[in-house]
Biopython code that builds the backbone (N, CA, C, O; Angstrom):
import numpy as np
from Bio.PDB.StructureBuilder import StructureBuilder

atoms = [
    (1, "MET", "N", (-1.670, 28.887, -8.420)),
    (1, "MET", "CA", (-1.718, 27.493, -8.271)),
    (1, "MET", "C", (-1.767, 26.760, -9.611)),
    (1, "MET", "O", (-2.613, 25.908, -9.884)),
    (2, "ASN", "N", (-0.734, 27.185, -10.466)),
    (2, "ASN", "CA", (-0.678, 26.235, -11.723)),
    (2, "ASN", "C", (0.705, 25.622, -11.840)),
    (2, "ASN", "O", (1.489, 25.755, -12.780)),
    (3, "ASP", "N", (0.845, 25.031, -10.888)),
    (3, "ASP", "CA", (2.200, 24.370, -10.832)),
    (3, "ASP", "C", (1.753, 23.069, -11.353)),
    (3, "ASP", "O", (0.770, 22.446, -10.952)),
    (4, "PRO", "N", (2.739, 22.645, -12.481)),
    (4, "PRO", "CA", (2.401, 21.015, -13.313)),
    (4, "PRO", "C", (2.849, 20.155, -12.655)),
    (4, "PRO", "O", (2.478, 19.042, -13.027)),
    (5, "ARG", "N", (3.698, 20.166, -11.565)),
    (5, "ARG", "CA", (4.330, 19.197, -10.971)),
    (5, "ARG", "C", (3.506, 18.158, -10.428)),
    (5, "ARG", "O", (2.662, 18.578, -9.636)),
    (6, "PRO", "N", (3.510, 16.785, -10.648)),
    (6, "PRO", "CA", (2.596, 15.899, -9.837)),
    (6, "PRO", "C", (2.671, 15.825, -8.505)),
    (6, "PRO", "O", (3.775, 15.777, -7.962)),
    (7, "LEU", "N", (1.593, 15.807, -7.836)),
    (7, "LEU", "CA", (1.604, 15.813, -6.375)),
    (7, "LEU", "C", (1.118, 14.384, -5.637)),
    (7, "LEU", "O", (0.473, 13.578, -6.308)),
    (8, "ILE", "N", (1.386, 14.150, -4.499)),
    (8, "ILE", "CA", (0.892, 12.780, -3.867)),
    (8, "ILE", "C", (0.560, 13.315, -2.444)),
    (8, "ILE", "O", (1.261, 14.136, -1.852)),
    (9, "HIS", "N", (-0.600, 12.756, -1.951)),
    (9, "HIS", "CA", (-1.055, 13.184, -0.625)),
    (9, "HIS", "C", (-0.147, 12.420, 0.276)),
    (9, "HIS", "O", (0.195, 11.262, 0.036)),
    (10, "THR", "N", (0.278, 13.178, 1.437)),
    (10, "THR", "CA", (1.192, 12.580, 2.546)),
    (10, "THR", "C", (0.506, 13.157, 3.819)),
    (10, "THR", "O", (-0.466, 13.904, 3.930)),
    (11, "THR", "N", (1.377, 12.532, 4.813)),
    (11, "THR", "CA", (1.205, 13.274, 6.179)),
    (11, "THR", "C", (1.375, 14.644, 6.278)),
    (11, "THR", "O", (0.783, 15.172, 7.220)),
    (12, "LYS", "N", (2.081, 15.415, 5.494)),
    (12, "LYS", "CA", (2.677, 16.625, 5.574)),
    (12, "LYS", "C", (1.778, 17.406, 4.541)),
    (12, "LYS", "O", (2.203, 18.497, 4.162)),
    (13, "GLY", "N", (0.553, 16.941, 4.042)),
    (13, "GLY", "CA", (-0.243, 17.498, 2.822)),
    (13, "GLY", "C", (0.203, 16.859, 1.327)),
    (13, "GLY", "O", (0.859, 15.838, 1.123)),
    (14, "ASN", "N", (-0.249, 17.599, 0.559)),
    (14, "ASN", "CA", (-0.099, 17.278, -0.899)),
    (14, "ASN", "C", (1.423, 17.778, -1.080)),
    (14, "ASN", "O", (1.776, 18.935, -0.851)),
    (15, "LEU", "N", (2.316, 16.699, -1.543)),
    (15, "LEU", "CA", (3.726, 16.989, -1.832)),
    (15, "LEU", "C", (4.208, 16.732, -3.275)),
    (15, "LEU", "O", (3.773, 15.762, -3.895)),
    (16, "PRO", "N", (5.014, 17.505, -3.767)),
    (16, "PRO", "CA", (5.771, 16.956, -5.163)),
    (16, "PRO", "C", (6.248, 15.636, -5.082)),
    (16, "PRO", "O", (6.985, 15.277, -4.164)),
    (17, "VAL", "N", (5.869, 14.883, -5.994)),
    (17, "VAL", "CA", (6.361, 13.455, -5.998)),
    (17, "VAL", "C", (8.176, 13.554, -6.273)),
    (17, "VAL", "O", (8.999, 12.870, -5.665)),
    (18, "ALA", "N", (8.410, 14.318, -7.062)),
    (18, "ALA", "CA", (10.114, 14.274, -7.118)),
    (18, "ALA", "C", (10.743, 14.917, -5.788)),
    (18, "ALA", "O", (11.959, 14.759, -5.681)),
    (19, "GLU", "N", (10.278, 15.419, -5.051)),
    (19, "GLU", "CA", (11.025, 15.792, -3.652)),
    (19, "GLU", "C", (10.874, 14.644, -2.675)),
    (19, "GLU", "O", (11.304, 14.800, -1.532)),
    (20, "LEU", "N", (10.350, 13.608, -2.996)),
    (20, "LEU", "CA", (10.446, 12.452, -2.048)),
    (20, "LEU", "C", (11.267, 11.244, -2.402)),
    (20, "LEU", "O", (11.327, 10.900, -3.582)),
    (21, "ASP", "N", (11.911, 10.569, -1.458)),
    (21, "ASP", "CA", (12.431, 9.087, -1.802)),
    (21, "ASP", "C", (11.512, 8.219, -1.814)),
    (21, "ASP", "O", (10.626, 8.219, -0.959)),
    (22, "TYR", "N", (11.587, 7.228, -2.913)),
    (22, "TYR", "CA", (10.657, 6.244, -2.866)),
    (22, "TYR", "C", (11.465, 4.852, -2.761)),
    (22, "TYR", "O", (12.467, 4.559, -3.413)),
    (23, "ASP", "N", (10.822, 4.071, -1.816)),
    (23, "ASP", "CA", (11.351, 2.802, -1.878)),
    (23, "ASP", "C", (10.267, 1.600, -1.928)),
    (23, "ASP", "O", (9.112, 1.785, -1.544)),
    (24, "VAL", "N", (10.700, 0.409, -2.406)),
    (24, "VAL", "CA", (9.670, -0.629, -2.572)),
    (24, "VAL", "C", (10.244, -1.674, -1.969)),
    (24, "VAL", "O", (11.457, -1.812, -2.120)),
    (25, "ARG", "N", (9.494, -2.639, -1.150)),
    (25, "ARG", "CA", (9.950, -4.000, -0.597)),
    (25, "ARG", "C", (8.732, -4.909, -1.024)),
    (25, "ARG", "O", (7.602, -4.508, -1.301)),
    (26, "TRP", "N", (9.098, -5.960, -1.024)),
    (26, "TRP", "CA", (8.566, -7.313, -1.393)),
    (26, "TRP", "C", (8.315, -8.354, -0.240)),
    (26, "TRP", "O", (9.254, -8.494, 0.543)),
    (27, "GLU", "N", (7.381, -8.971, -0.062)),
    (27, "GLU", "CA", (7.483, -10.107, 0.722)),
    (27, "GLU", "C", (6.806, -11.097, 0.133)),
    (27, "GLU", "O", (5.718, -10.969, -0.429)),
    (28, "ASP", "N", (7.548, -12.280, 0.270)),
    (28, "ASP", "CA", (6.725, -13.439, -0.526)),
    (28, "ASP", "C", (6.607, -14.475, 0.544)),
    (28, "ASP", "O", (7.581, -14.973, 1.110)),
    (29, "ALA", "N", (5.329, -14.779, 0.797)),
    (29, "ALA", "CA", (5.224, -15.716, 1.901)),
    (29, "ALA", "C", (4.359, -16.900, 1.263)),
    (29, "ALA", "O", (3.731, -16.803, 0.209)),
    (30, "PRO", "N", (4.427, -17.992, 2.048)),
    (30, "PRO", "CA", (3.587, -19.256, 1.377)),
    (30, "PRO", "C", (1.886, -18.844, 0.744)),
    (30, "PRO", "O", (1.394, -19.294, -0.291)),
    (31, "GLY", "N", (1.329, -18.018, 1.571)),
    (31, "GLY", "CA", (-0.180, -17.700, 1.478)),
    (31, "GLY", "C", (-0.384, -16.204, 0.574)),
    (31, "GLY", "O", (-1.382, -15.855, -0.057)),
    (32, "TYR", "N", (0.723, -15.583, 0.724)),
    (32, "TYR", "CA", (0.596, -14.237, -0.001)),
    (32, "TYR", "C", (1.703, -13.559, -0.683)),
    (32, "TYR", "O", (2.805, -14.026, -0.395)),
    (33, "THR", "N", (1.700, -12.587, -1.505)),
    (33, "THR", "CA", (2.766, -11.776, -2.027)),
    (33, "THR", "C", (2.407, -10.422, -1.490)),
    (33, "THR", "O", (1.227, -10.084, -1.586)),
    (34, "LYS", "N", (3.321, -9.552, -0.903)),
    (34, "LYS", "CA", (3.122, -8.253, -0.585)),
    (34, "LYS", "C", (4.029, -7.154, -1.110)),
    (34, "LYS", "O", (5.251, -7.293, -1.090)),
    (35, "LEU", "N", (3.487, -6.153, -1.541)),
    (35, "LEU", "CA", (4.403, -5.109, -2.233)),
    (35, "LEU", "C", (4.137, -3.958, -1.255)),
    (35, "LEU", "O", (2.964, -3.705, -0.980)),
    (36, "ILE", "N", (5.064, -3.285, -0.741)),
    (36, "ILE", "CA", (5.179, -2.272, 0.281)),
    (36, "ILE", "C", (5.879, -1.121, -0.406)),
    (36, "ILE", "O", (7.023, -1.197, -0.855)),
    (37, "GLU", "N", (4.938, 0.184, -0.464)),
    (37, "GLU", "CA", (5.582, 1.086, -0.891)),
    (37, "GLU", "C", (5.953, 2.260, 0.149)),
    (37, "GLU", "O", (5.106, 2.462, 1.019)),
    (38, "THR", "N", (6.931, 2.933, 0.166)),
    (38, "THR", "CA", (7.457, 3.761, 1.342)),
    (38, "THR", "C", (7.883, 5.077, 0.366)),
    (38, "THR", "O", (8.538, 4.949, -0.668)),
    (39, "TYR", "N", (7.403, 6.320, 0.875)),
    (39, "TYR", "CA", (7.856, 7.558, 0.388)),
    (39, "TYR", "C", (8.273, 8.503, 1.791)),
    (39, "TYR", "O", (7.583, 8.711, 2.789)),
    (40, "ARG", "N", (9.326, 8.869, 1.549)),
    (40, "ARG", "CA", (10.097, 9.451, 2.739)),
    (40, "ARG", "C", (10.373, 11.083, 2.157)),
    (40, "ARG", "O", (10.502, 11.386, 0.971)),
    (41, "LEU", "N", (10.418, 11.942, 3.232)),
    (41, "LEU", "CA", (10.891, 13.322, 3.022)),
    (41, "LEU", "C", (12.150, 13.335, 4.178)),
    (41, "LEU", "O", (11.972, 13.378, 5.395)),
    (42, "GLY", "N", (13.294, 13.293, 3.572)),
    (42, "GLY", "CA", (14.490, 13.294, 4.413)),
    (42, "GLY", "C", (14.414, 11.774, 5.135)),
    (42, "GLY", "O", (14.320, 10.703, 4.534)),
    (43, "ASP", "N", (14.471, 11.949, 6.390)),
    (43, "ASP", "CA", (14.581, 10.478, 7.295)),
    (43, "ASP", "C", (13.056, 10.102, 7.797)),
    (43, "ASP", "O", (12.872, 9.203, 8.618)),
    (44, "GLU", "N", (12.160, 10.745, 7.324)),
    (44, "GLU", "CA", (10.707, 10.658, 7.832)),
    (44, "GLU", "C", (9.864, 10.075, 6.788)),
    (44, "GLU", "O", (9.721, 10.588, 5.678)),
    (45, "ILE", "N", (9.311, 8.994, 7.172)),
    (45, "ILE", "CA", (8.068, 8.456, 6.480)),
    (45, "ILE", "C", (7.002, 9.181, 6.320)),
    (45, "ILE", "O", (6.351, 9.426, 7.336)),
    (46, "VAL", "N", (6.599, 9.646, 5.193)),
    (46, "VAL", "CA", (5.256, 10.541, 4.985)),
    (46, "VAL", "C", (4.113, 9.693, 4.295)),
    (46, "VAL", "O", (2.932, 10.037, 4.244)),
    (47, "ARG", "N", (4.582, 8.676, 3.839)),
    (47, "ARG", "CA", (3.435, 7.841, 3.194)),
    (47, "ARG", "C", (3.876, 6.435, 2.765)),
    (47, "ARG", "O", (4.975, 6.237, 2.246)),
    (48, "GLU", "N", (2.962, 5.446, 3.006)),
    (48, "GLU", "CA", (3.128, 3.840, 3.158)),
    (48, "GLU", "C", (2.200, 3.209, 2.951)),
    (48, "GLU", "O", (1.298, 3.206, 3.789)),
    (49, "SER", "N", (2.094, 2.488, 1.823)),
    (49, "SER", "CA", (0.935, 1.752, 1.326)),
    (49, "SER", "C", (1.424, 0.158, 0.986)),
    (49, "SER", "O", (2.482, -0.154, 0.440)),
    (50, "ALA", "N", (0.513, -0.630, 1.394)),
    (50, "ALA", "CA", (0.935, -1.994, 1.037)),
    (50, "ALA", "C", (-0.289, -2.543, -0.013)),
    (50, "ALA", "O", (-1.455, -2.166, 0.103)),
    (51, "HIS", "N", (0.137, -3.423, -0.976)),
    (51, "HIS", "CA", (-0.697, -4.129, -1.707)),
    (51, "HIS", "C", (-0.542, -5.571, -1.840)),
    (51, "HIS", "O", (0.482, -6.024, -2.353)),
    (52, "VAL", "N", (-1.569, -6.406, -1.377)),
    (52, "VAL", "CA", (-1.334, -7.721, -1.190)),
    (52, "VAL", "C", (-2.291, -8.767, -2.084)),
    (52, "VAL", "O", (-3.501, -8.609, -2.243)),
    (53, "MET", "N", (-1.495, -9.874, -2.637)),
    (53, "MET", "CA", (-2.155, -10.658, -3.501)),
    (53, "MET", "C", (-2.036, -12.010, -2.710)),
    (53, "MET", "O", (-0.957, -12.493, -2.365)),
    (54, "LEU", "N", (-3.412, -12.632, -2.435)),
    (54, "LEU", "CA", (-3.598, -13.873, -1.911)),
    (54, "LEU", "C", (-3.119, -14.875, -3.000)),
    (54, "LEU", "O", (-3.253, -14.646, -4.202)),
    (55, "LYS", "N", (-2.579, -15.945, -2.518)),
    (55, "LYS", "CA", (-1.939, -16.989, -3.596)),
    (55, "LYS", "C", (-3.059, -18.105, -3.640)),
    (55, "LYS", "O", (-2.968, -19.025, -4.453)),
    (56, "ARG", "N", (-4.173, -18.006, -2.706)),
    (56, "ARG", "CA", (-5.126, -19.016, -2.750)),
    (56, "ARG", "C", (-6.604, -18.194, -2.518)),
    (56, "ARG", "O", (-6.843, -17.541, -1.501)),
    (57, "GLY", "N", (-7.398, -18.329, -3.480)),
    (57, "GLY", "CA", (-8.864, -17.588, -3.333)),
    (57, "GLY", "C", (-9.497, -18.082, -2.279)),
    (57, "GLY", "O", (-9.127, -19.081, -1.662)),
    (58, "ALA", "N", (-10.620, -17.309, -1.989)),
    (58, "ALA", "CA", (-11.477, -17.806, -0.741)),
    (58, "ALA", "C", (-12.346, -18.755, -1.374)),
    (58, "ALA", "O", (-12.381, -18.814, -2.603)),
    (59, "THR", "N", (-13.049, -19.501, -0.660)),
    (59, "THR", "CA", (-13.944, -20.322, -1.125)),
    (59, "THR", "C", (-15.305, -19.775, -1.185)),
    (59, "THR", "O", (-15.605, -18.761, -0.555)),
    (60, "THR", "N", (-16.374, -20.598, -2.133)),
    (60, "THR", "CA", (-17.474, -19.944, -2.170)),
    (60, "THR", "C", (-18.582, -21.029, -1.419)),
    (60, "THR", "O", (-19.797, -20.861, -1.532)),
    (61, "ALA", "N", (-18.084, -21.972, -0.768)),
    (61, "ALA", "CA", (-18.867, -23.039, -0.476)),
    (61, "ALA", "C", (-19.716, -22.343, 0.642)),
    (61, "ALA", "O", (-19.217, -21.393, 1.246)),
    (62, "GLY", "N", (-20.980, -22.779, 0.942)),
    (62, "GLY", "CA", (-21.540, -22.100, 2.066)),
    (62, "GLY", "C", (-21.308, -23.015, 3.218)),
    (62, "GLY", "O", (-20.908, -24.163, 3.025)),
    (63, "ILE", "N", (-21.575, -22.491, 4.556)),
    (63, "ILE", "CA", (-21.461, -22.973, 5.742)),
    (63, "ILE", "C", (-22.669, -23.072, 6.370)),
    (63, "ILE", "O", (-23.404, -22.089, 6.468)),
    (64, "ALA", "N", (-23.038, -24.432, 6.923)),
    (64, "ALA", "CA", (-24.428, -24.598, 7.483)),
    (64, "ALA", "C", (-24.139, -24.066, 8.995)),
    (64, "ALA", "O", (-23.060, -24.267, 9.552)),
    (65, "ALA", "N", (-25.141, -23.419, 9.550)),
    (65, "ALA", "CA", (-25.200, -22.923, 10.875)),
    (65, "ALA", "C", (-26.496, -23.502, 11.413)),
    (65, "ALA", "O", (-27.531, -23.691, 10.773)),
    (66, "ASP", "N", (-26.262, -23.758, 12.730)),
    (66, "ASP", "CA", (-27.316, -24.162, 13.739)),
    (66, "ASP", "C", (-28.055, -22.779, 14.032)),
    (66, "ASP", "O", (-27.412, -21.770, 14.321)),
    (67, "ILE", "N", (-29.763, -22.799, 13.921)),
    (67, "ILE", "CA", (-30.489, -21.813, 14.313)),
    (67, "ILE", "C", (-31.442, -22.203, 15.608)),
    (67, "ILE", "O", (-32.362, -23.020, 15.637)),
    (68, "TYR", "N", (-30.968, -21.420, 16.598)),
    (68, "TYR", "CA", (-31.785, -21.875, 18.087)),
    (68, "TYR", "C", (-33.041, -21.119, 17.979)),
    (68, "TYR", "O", (-33.886, -21.196, 18.871)),
]
sb = StructureBuilder()
sb.init_structure("model")
sb.init_model(0)
sb.init_chain("A")
sb.init_seg("    ")
for serial, (resi, resn, name, xyz) in enumerate(atoms, 1):
    if name == "N":
        sb.init_residue(resn, " ", resi, " ")
    sb.init_atom(name, np.array(xyz, "f"), 0.0, 1.0, " ", f" {name:<3s}", serial, name[0])
structure = sb.get_structure()
């Protein structure tokens, strides 16, 4: 098991990255930007991940609640 090729974890187990087709899609919406990475083995998607960047941060202001 001394194969120096880089591997990636997929639904088919660990596969050499060089054997997979890699596609990238971007979505640019008013509230976020999303990067979607897709790895395919032939016509089958074996790994897909998304990375999202919000364009507006969350507030740190406290919200008062009623206690009964």
